[in-house]
N, C-alpha and C positions, 0 to 999 in steps of 0.2 A: 856817573853821578846821578843816581835815581832813575836810570834807564832800565825798563823792563822789556825784554824782547820775547815775543810769544809766537806760537804757531798752532794751527789746527788743520787737520785734513777732514773734510766733511762733505756729505751730500746734502746740501741745503740750497735754497734759492740764493742768487748772487747777493742781494741786499742783506739778507740775514747773515750770510757768510762774512760780509764786511763788518757787521756790527756786533757779532757774537763770538769773536775769536778770543779765547782765554788761555789756552794751554801753553806751557813754556817750551822754548826751543833754544839751542845754543846760539850765541852771537856769531856772526860771520857771514851774513847774507849781503853785506855791502851797503846796507842802509844806515846812514849816520844822522844823528840829530843833535844840534847844539842848542843850549838854552832850555834844557829839560827840567829845570827847577825854577818856578815862578814864586819867589819868596819876597813878600813886600808888606810894609805897614801901610794901611789904607784908612781913609776916613769916610763916614757915611756921606753920600752925595757925590763922592769923588768919581771921576772917570779914569779908568786904568787901562794899561795896555802892556803887553809883553811879546817880544819877538823870538821866534825859534827859526832855525835854519835846517832844512832837510837836504841831505846830499846823497848821491848814489855813486858808488865806486865805478871806475872804468871797467868794462868787461862784463858787467852784470846785465841782466835782462831789464828792460824798461818796466816801470811800475806805475800803476794807477792807485792813488791813495785817497782814502776818506778820513776826515778829521772830525772827531766826536768829543764833546764835553760830557764827562761822566761823573757820577758820584764815586767817591773814593772809599773803598773798603779795605780793611786789614784783617788777614787771617791771624790765628792765635800764635803762629810762629813769626809774625811780622811781615809776611809777604803782602805787597801792595797790589790790589786788583780792583777792577771795576765792580761796583755793587750791582747785584741782580735787580732787574726792574721791579720784581715783586717783593723786594726786601723791605719796602716801606720808606717813608720820608726820613731823611737824615737831617736833623735840625742844624747841623754845622756845615751843610753843603753850600758851596759857591756855584753850583751848576746852573741854578735858575737865572743868574744875572751875568753869566759869561757866554761869549760867542767866539768861535774860532773861524778865521777867514784866511784862505778859502776853505770851504768844507770838502772840496774835491780838487785834486790836482794830478797831473801827469808829470813824471820825472824820468829823464833819460840818463844813461850812464855818463858820469862826468859832470852832471848838472847839480846846481844848488838852487833851492827855492825857499821863499820866506813863508812862514805861517805866523799870523798875528792873533793873539788872544786879547779880546777887548771886553770891557764890562763897565757898568755903572753901579756903584755900591748903593744898595737901598738905604734910605734914610732910617728905616727901622730894622737894619740888619742885625742888631743885637750885639752882645759882648763876646770877647774871646777870639777864637780863630774860625776861619771858613776855608773849606777844602774842596778840591776837585782833581780829577785826572783828565788830561788831554790825550785821548787815544788816537794814534795815527795808524790806521790799518791799511794794508795793501790788498788790492783785489787781484786774485790770481789771473795771470794773463789768459789762460785757456779756459777759465771758468765761464760757462755759458756759450762756448763756441759751438758745441754740438747740440746740447739741450739746455734747458733752464737749470737743471740739476746736474752739475758737473763736479768732478773731483779736482781740487786744487790746493796748493799750499800758500798760506798767507802769513806775513810777518807783521808785527805790530810793535810800537813803542808807546809806553805810557809815561807822559811828562807829568810832573807833580806841581800842583798849585797849593801854596800855603799862604794865606792872607791873615794878617793880624789887624784887628779892628782897633785903631788908635783911640786913646782916651777912654777906653772901657776897662772894666775890671777883669784881670786875668786870673783864673782859678786853676790851680794845679793841685789836684787831690785824687785819691783813689782808694781802692779796697782790695784786700786779698779775698777773692771769692771762693777759692777752693785750695786745699793743701793736703798733701799726704805723702807717706813714705812707701817705698816698694816693699816686697815681701822679705827682702834681706835687711831691711832697716838701714840702708846705706845710701839711698838716693832719694832726694826730696824733689817733688814737683809741686809748684804753686802757680796759680793763675791770678794775675793782677789786672784789675779793670781801671782804666782812666775815667774817673767820675767828674773831672773838671771840664772846663770849656776851651782847653788849649792843649796843643801837642807838647810832649816833653820826652826826654830820654830818662831811663831809670835803670837801677841795678838792684839785685836782691842779695841779702846776707842771711845766713842761718847758723845757729848753734845747736849742738846736741848735748844735752845735760843729763846727769843722773838725778835721782831723787834728792840728793844732798846739794844740788846746785853746781857740782863740778863739771867743767866743760870737757867733754870727751872728743869732740870734733867740731870744726867750724869751716865755713866755706863762703865764697862770694862769687857772684856772676860778673861777667863783663857788662859794661854799660850797653843797654839796648839801643836800637835805632828809635826814632821818634814814634811815640804811641799816640794815635789820634784820640780825640774825645770819644767816649763810649766804646772804644776798642779794648780788647783784652789781650794780654801777652803771657805766654808760658815761660816760666823760669825753671831750670833744672839744676840742682846743686848736689854734689857728692858729699856725704857726711860719713866718712870712714874712720871709726875710732882705732886707736893703736892696738887695743885688745878686743877680743870677741866679747860681745855683750852677753851678760848672764841674764837669767830670768829676773824680772822685776819691772819697775816703771821708769820710763825715760821721757824727757820732754824736748821738743823741738821748738825753738824760738826763731821766727823768721821776720824779716822786715824788708820793705822796699823803699829806696831813697831816690830822690831826683838827682840830676847831674851835679847840683851844687851841694848835695849832702842833706837836703831837707827830708825829714821823715814823712813819707806819704801814707804808709800803712804798716801794721804789724799784726802778728797772730802767733798763738802758741797752741800746740797740740800735744797730747799725751800718748805715749806708745807703751803698751804692755806686752812683755814677752813671757 
C-alpha cells in the first residue's frame, strides 16, 4: 500500500549514500513498514502526528536506518519518487513543517520500532493539498568499514503523506499538454497535467472519426493512480479500426475525466493520410 522499495550500489561517502538512494529493487529483504500512508484532513494551526512501525524479519542482518522528510515527485508514468534538491520549490510541499522522529535508528532481526511523523500546520498554509514522502533508508553494514568510500547495498521505503487543508477550496482541473498518434495511426499517446491544487485519479477516452463524423474506433484507459498537483501523466490508448484506413482526413477526439466522471480536459487533432 504505497510502499516503494529501492536499492543502489554506489561508491559515495556514507552520509550521501543514505540520503541519495533512488533506484528500484525487488521486495524481499525482510524490512517491513506499516502505516505507510499518512492521509488526513488538517486545519491551519493544527498539530498533527502519524505513527509508522518498522520491523525486520528473523534471520536478516541488522540494519541502521535514517529517516528523511522529502518533497514528493511523480514521473510521467506515475512512479512516486523523492524530488531532486535542485528541482526548485514545490508550492504544495508539506516538507517544511514535518519532522520524523527518530531520524536515525538501529533495528535487529525480529524487532519492531516506531517512527512518528509530527508537524504544525502553518496558519498561512494555503488551499488544497500538501504532500511529502517519508524516506526510510538503510545504511549498508559494511559501508565505511575499510574506507570512507565503500561499496554497499541499501534498501529504502518511501511512505506517502497526503494532507487535505480543511475549509479551503479544492480545485480539480487540468489540461492535455501533448497528444499524437503513432506512424500506424493505431496508438494514441496523450499527456495530461494536473493544474489544480489537489490530487485525484483520472482516466482517458478517445474516438477515431472519419471526415463525416463516423466513429471508426474507440478506447478508454483504466483509472490512474492519484496524480499530484503540477504532475503530468501519460495515457496510451489503442484505436484500431475494423478496416484499414484509406487516404484522407481523420480526427481523434480525446478527453480526460476524474474518478466521478467530471470532464477535466479535451482535445482534438486531425490526421491526414
